[in-house]
N, C-alpha and C positions, 0 to 999 in steps of 0.2 A: 254464349255460355262458358264455353271452355276456357276462352281468354279471361272473363271475368272471375271465374272459378280458381283461375291460376294465381290472377291479381290477389287474391283474399287468401291466398296460401300465407302462413307467416315466413319471414326471412329465415334462411340456413344459418343455422349458428356459426360461429366464427371457428371453424375447426382448427387453424393453425394453433391456438392456445390451448387445443386437450389432446394434441398427438403425444405429448409425454404419457398420459394416462394410457394411450393404446401401445406403446412402447414398453411402459410397465408392464401391461397385462400380457404381452408376450413373452417378456424375460421371465414372468412368473409361472407362465405356463411352460417354458423350457426348462426351469429350474425343478418344477413338479416333476416332468418327464424324467430328469436325472435322477431325482430322489427315488421315484417308484423303480426305476431299473437297479439302483443300487439296493433299495429293500429286498427286491425280488432275489437279486444276486446272494446278498448275504445269507437270506432266510435258506435258501435252498441248494446253494453251491455246495457239493461234497467235500471241496478243499478245506472248507470252515468248520469240519466236523469236528475233527481232533481240537480245535481250539475252544469248540462249545462242550465238550465229551464232558467234562466235569459239571455241567449243571444240567439240569431238567429242560426238557424243550421249552417251557413256557418264559425260561429267563431267556432265552435266544429270540424269543418273540418280542419280548420287552426290551432287550438289546437295541434289535434291529432299528425301533421307534425312536429312541434317544440317538442312536449312531447316525441316522440319516438326518437328523434336525442339527446334530452338533457337527457332522460332516458339510452339511450347508453353510453353517455359519464360517468353518474355515475355509471353503471355497469361495464364499464371495466377499469375506472382509480380511483375510489373511494377508494379501499384499500391502492393503492399507496399514496394517498393524504393524507389519514388518518395515515399513517405511518409517512409521511413528517412532516404534522403538529404535531404531536408527537414529533417528533424529535427537531423542533424548539423550543418547551415548553421548553426544556432541554437542548440544545445545549451546553449553557455557563457553565453550570454545570458539563456537561459531559466532555467538554474539561478542565475544571479546574483541576476534578478528575485525569483525564489520565496524566496532567502535575505535578500534585502532586506527584506523582512516581519518577519524576526527582531527587529529593532531596535524595530518598532511593538507585538509581541507584549511584549516586554520592558516597554515604557512603560506599555501597556494593563494588565498585571499590576501593576505599582507603583500606578495608579490603583486597581485594586481593593482592594489592601492600604489605602490610604487611606480608599476607601468603605466598608469592611468595619469600620473604626473611626470610622464616621461623622465624617470629617473634610472629605468632598468628596461632593459630588452629580454624578450622571451623567444626562444626558439619555438616556431610554431604558432605564435601570437600574432595575428594582424591586426584585430579587433577584438572589443572585449566579449563578445561572444565566445571566443574561442576559450576562454578560459571556463566556460560551461562544459565544452568538450574536453579539456583536462579533467575537469570536476568528475565528470561521469565514467572516466577512466585514471582515478586516484591511483589505486592500486599499483599502475606501473608509470606514473607520471614521472619524468626525468625532469620536469622544470624545477625541481625543489628537492633539497638533498635528504638524505634517508632520515628515518627518525633517530634520535639520539638516546641515550639512556636517560638523559638529564630533561627532555620532553617528555619521556614516556612518565617520569617521575613526577612531573608538574600536572601531565593528564591525571594522574592517579590521586595527584591532592584534589584535582577538582572532583574526580568521581565519588571520592570519599564525602564531601560536602554535597553533592548534587542530589534532586528528588529524583528518584528511580522514575516514576510515573508520567512526570512532565518533561525529563530530560534525556532518558537514557533508554528506557524500552522503546523496541521497535516492533510494534504489534502487527503493524498495516506494510512493512517493507521499505518504510521510507521518511524518517521523521521529520527531516528539515530538508526543504527544498529549496533554501536560502544560503545555501554554503557561499554560492559565490554571485550572488544577487546584490551587488555594489549598494544602489541605490534603497534597498531593502536594510540592508545591515547598517549603514550609515543612518538612516531615518529612524532605525531603534538605539542604535547606541551613539551617534554623535549626532542629533538632530539640527537643525539650522532654526534658531528662535526666530528670525526673521523671515524663513520663508513662508509661503502660505500653503503650508502641506496639510492642511484640513482634508483634504480629497485623496489623500497618499493610499494606495491601495497595497497592503501587503500581502504577498502569496503565502507567506506562511511564518510563523514566529522565530527569530533567531536565537540559535543555541545560546544557552546561557555560557558555554564553554569558550565563544568569543569574549565575553566581558571578563571573564576570570582570568584569561591567557593575557588581554590588554593589562588589567591590573596588576599582573605579576611582571610583564615583560618592557610595559610602558610604550607598547605598540599601538594604543590607541590614537596615537599621535599620526599616524599614518593616515587615519581616516579626515584627519585636518589638511592633508595634502590637497594641492590644487588638482580638479579631474579636467587636464586639460583634453585628453584624449576622449573623455564623453562629450565634452562641449564640440568637438569636430566632428563626432560621430552622429549628433543630436542636428546639426546642423545638415548633413546629409538623408538624414532618416525624416526631418520635415520636408525636404525636397520630394522625397519618395512619397510620402504622404499624401501632399499637395498633387504631385503627379496621378497618382491613384483615383483621388477625388475628382481631377478634370476629365479621365476618363470614363468615370462612372456617369458624370453628369453630361459628357458627349453621348454617351451611348443611350441614356435616358432620352435625350433631346431628339435623338435620332427614330427612337421607338415609335410605332403608331399610338396616335392619341387613343386611349382607352377611356371608357367612363370609370370612376374610379367605383369598386365594390362598395356597396354600404357597410357602414360598421358594423359589426356585430357586438353588442354589447353584453353577451354571456361570456362566463370565464371560458377560456381554451384549456385550462388544466385544472385537476384537483389537488389541492394540499393535502398531505396525508392525512392531518386530524380529520379535515372535512370529508376526505373520501369515507373514513371510517364511519363517519356519522349518515353519509348518503347511503353507503351499505345498507345499514341497519333500518333506514327509513324506507327505502326500496322493498326489504324484506317484509317489514310491518304491514306495507301498503298492499303486496302482492302475494305473498308467500300464504301458506295455510298456519292455523294457530299452532299444531303441534309443532312445524318446524321452527316458529318463532320462539316457542318455549325451548326447544334444543338451541335456539342462536343465542337467547339470553343467557341460559347455563353454559354455553362456550365462553362467551365474552367474560362471564364473570370468573371464570377460571382461567382465562387468558387475555389479563389486561395487557395493554400495549408496555412495552418494556422500554426502560429508559438506559442511558449509556452507563449509567451505576449498576443495572442489573445486567447489562451485557458483561461490562468488566469484571464482576462478582463471578459469573458463570465462567468466564476465562480463567480467572483465578483460581477457582476451585478445581477445575479440569487441570491446572497447572500442578497444585498441589497433590491432587489425587495422585500423579505419577512419581512425584519427589520420594526416596526410598529412605529419607531420614527425616528425623522429627525436627519440625518447623515452632521455633518459640512463637507465642502470639502474648502480645501485651495485651491487660485487663482496658477495658474501654467501654462507654456507654453504648456504643453500637457495634454489636458483634461483625457486621457486614465491613466496616470500614477499618474493623481491627485484623479481618482476615486479609483484607486488602494489604494493609500495611505490611502486615507478617510477611507477606508475600515478595513485595517489592525490598523489603529489608534484606532477605535471604537471597533473592535474586543480586542485590547490589553487591554483597558478600564474595559469590560466587564470581561475578565479573570481575571486583577487585583481585581474586585469586587466580582468575583465569587470564588477566590482561598481561601479566609476565612471562606466562608461558606461550600466549600470542607472538610476543614481542620475541620471545627467545627464535620461535619457528620462523618469524619475518626475518631474524637477521642469519638465520642459516641458508635461507633462501637466497638472501642478498649475497653472502658470502659464494654461495655456490654459483650464482648467476642464473639463478633458477626464475622466471616470472612468478610475480606474486598473485594466486589465483582471484578471480573476481568475486564481489561479495554476492553477486546477483547472477542468476542463469540469463536475466533478461537482455535483449541487445541494449547497448548504449544509448542514450536519448539525447540530442543536445539542439540547441535553436540556432546552431552557428550558421547553416546552410542557408534558411531562409531570411535571419539577418543580414549575412554577407552579401547576400543576393541583393538586399534592399539597398544598403549602403552603395552599392555598385551602381543600381539604377539612378539612386540620388545624384550620382557622381555625374551621371551621363546627362542626367536633366539640368544640371547647373554648367555642363559644357568641359565637365573636367576629367582626365583619363579614366577608362573603366579598369583602375585598380584599387587595392587597398593601401598603397603606399602614400600615406598622408600624413 
């Protein structure tokens, strides 16, 4: 009976999903203890008597309630707002500094085109993936010459006519992952009409800065140079892929034969929209009527947000911190008008800050000081695994295990 009773007990709740509630409760309890100690101290400690002497005792009691609540906010959120305010002071300078490197990314890509055509050698570059490494450290890349005033002027001309929302803002810490992706850039800017590229996968859009630069400099011709190095590398990559496939098939052949598990036709995951519907359906079927009324009210007041909703919220937060008037043009939709006003304001700040960022860049160059990285994150590059794959491909083809080809 005991075993039967135990088997009928409901399964325990998956505790790991709710640990944050326990942690929040413990933190709340600790904050409440500190608040109580502060209140008792301010209310009864004689060292504060002179401070409250001009007021009746009731004022001190009311003050304690207000002070404890405000002190709690200072202690809990003060560090965050200190960092936030510090960031506000330098946000436009930081954005301009980051955008300054767009100039160097284009120069590095043009050099890659020449290297692929075997018209140039680049110190430290043995394979095309090494350009990814240089790109991730573009702030101190010595393979390309420093930025000139003429190059800055060209970039400013592009910024002046660029769409800030699509081309300049960096909300997520990295707008374009295609700076040195040769195939993606060529596919977008100089596609081969005879190539069967309908299945081409773009990692990200290519910056319009590349096309603008090509139109002003004629460097679009570099995309039409032969990709001699790319052809050589693809031969070794094909050998590596075939080698890996053979190893996988051999391992599968040696594994003991097992009856394949029957296919489960049920979905293995829930798309976001379907999950929302299922949450409501579950509550409707199993929860009491009172909770379902609460659910209906909550969902009506909190509909799913769109990207436009989230972007508007980000824009409003930004404008709320601006300490000067921001003009807004008349329009049929105030949401769009607010967004466009914010983008126009930020672009003007960027145009004003870029020459300052360039001046600081030139000063560091003159003093021989390394340019600071745009991000504190560790630079990432595909070069290690890509170059290892090339070495394996050369070995498979009976060639020397080096990158001298």
